[in-house]
N, C-alpha and C positions, 0 to 999 in steps of 0.2 A: 733326175730321179735315179736312186741306186737300187739295184736289184741284188738281192742274196738268194742264192739257192740253197735249200736245206735238202735232207734226204727225200727221195722219191719225188712226190708231187708238191712239196711245200715250197711256196715262194713268198719271200718278205720283200715288199717294195718300201722305200724310205724316201721321204720328201720333206723338205723344210722341218726336219726333226721329228716328223710324224710317220707312223708305219701302218701299212696294210698288209694283213697276213691271209695267204691263200692256201687252202686245203692242208691244214695240220693233221696228218693222219698217223696210222699206227706203225708205219715204217719210219717215222720222223722221229729223232731224238728230242727230248725236251728242249724247248726254245730257251736260250740263255737269258734273253730280256725281251719281254714283251710288253714293257712300259711304253708310253707314248703311242700305243697302237690306237687308230681311229675306227678301224672296222675289221671284220672277218669275212672272207668270202668262201663259200663251200660250194663247189660244183655239183657235188651229187652225194649220196647218202653212204657209198661203201667206206668200210672202216679204214682202208688205207688213205682216204681223204679227209676223215675227221675221226676224233674220239672224244668222249665225254671229258676225259682227262686234259686233253689239250685245251679244250674250250674253256674249262674251269680254271687251267692255269693261266691262260690268257686275260680271262676276265678278272681274275684276282689281281694281276699286274695293272689292267686298264679297265676299271669297272664301267659297266653301262654301256660299253660300245655296241654298235649293231653288228649283227650276223646276218648277211645276206646269203640266201641259198634258194633253190626251187622248193616246190610244195613237198617232194619227197623227202627232203631233208627237215623240213618242219615237222612232218609227221615221225620221222625217226628220232629226232632230237627234241622231243617234246617237252623235256625238262628245261629247255633253254627258249629264250625269247627270240625267234627267227623271223625275220622280215622277208616274206617270199617274193622272189624275183622271177621274171620270166623274158623270154625273147622280146627285144624291143624297149625294154626299160634302160632308163638312163638316170643315174643317180650320182649326186654330188656330195661327197663326204670329205669335207676339206682336209687337206689340199687335192685330194684324188677326185677324178671323174671316171665313173664306172658305167660301161655299156654292156648289155647281155645279149647273148646269141644263142639260138638252139634250144632244143626241148627235151631231147632224150639221149640217153647213154648209147654207145654202140652196142649192136648185138653181140652177145658172147655166145650163145647157143639158143636153140629154139626151146629147150626145157627150162631156161632161166628167164624170168620176167625182165622186161627192159624197163629200166627205172628213169626218173627225172634227171636231166643233166643241163647245165648252163655253161656256156663258154662266157669268159670275161675280158673285155678290153679295157685296159687301164691308161688313162691319159692319152687316148688315141696313139699309144705307143706299142705296149705290150699285150699280145693276145695269147690267152691260154685257153684251149677248148675244153678242158677236163677230159673226161674219157669219151671222146667223140671226134669224128673228123668233120664237125661243123665249120663251114667256111663263112667267115663274117662278111656277108654280101655288102658290097658298097664300100669296103674299107681297103685302103691300102696299108697292109700291115708292116710295120716297121720291124718289131721284133716278134718272132713266134716261138712259143714254148712248145716243142714237139714231143708228144708220147712216143717213146722208143720201144718199150717193152709191156705187154700186158696180155692176158688171156684173150682179149677181144680184138687184138690186131695181128697183122702180119707185116713184114717189112716193106713189101710190094705196096701195100695200102698206104703206109706212111710216105712212101716216096710219091706216090700220086697226089696225096693230100698237100705235100710241101710243093710240088710242081703247080698244083691248082691255086694255091694261096700266093705263091711268088713273094715270100717275105724278102725285106731288105737284108735282114739278119735273122739267125735262128740258132737255137741250142736244144739239146736232147733233155728231156726230163722223163719222169715215171719210169725209172730204170731199175729199181731194187729187185724186180724179178728176174733180173738177167745177172749173169756172170760179167766180171770185168771184160772178158773177152767178147761176149755178146754185145755189151753196151759200145765197146769200141767199133765193133762192125756196124752197128746201128747208126753211130755217129758219123760214120764214114758215108753211109747212104744219105742221111740227111744232108750231109755238106754238099754232096754231088747234086742232089736235087735242088738244093738252095742256090748253087752256082749256076744252074740251068736258067734261073730267072734273074740272073745278074747279081744275086745277093751273096753274102757271106755267111758262114757258120762258125761259132765258137764254142768252146769247150767250158762248162761250169761243172765243177765237182762240188759235192755238199760242202758248204761253208764258203765258197768262192763268191765274190761279189764283182759287179761291173757298172759302171755309170751308163745309163742309157740316154 
């Protein structure tokens, strides 16, 4: 399975010529080729994780594919046919197997409502928590996509999260709110925390790909 990281939170998984697209949001440039997509996963309703323009473009290239997301996204994206998923759900959309974890977005501030959020585990290999520190209980995480910059996190929480999950491999995502220097510092902290559990961390810039 090949992973391509795009800007911010967008991930594209490719396997057997088919694609799974995760969180195509407002900080992400238009996708160059969304043909052969079999599904879209949206972890939550914030615009940096989905836009109507991205969904319409993907669906134009791959008509009729399902959109999997929590209830809050179904409400926000009411012009689209969203299949609601929640923690504990497992869905096979060939050639991918998706497992979902968690229920809520991390707290930003007491004045801001906490919205629905699900993390997704793809093929028991890649886990992305969306905007949360949800630990996928009972899962030995091979590759962890780690949010590195956001209004809802501080780097100490990120470090503790990686220490708790103990992934074999990790990389930083959700970086567009940081400067290049800030992203580099965050990656260093993620690397350190991953190594404490015996894992390794690698760098993916937008447009980079890696075989998982």
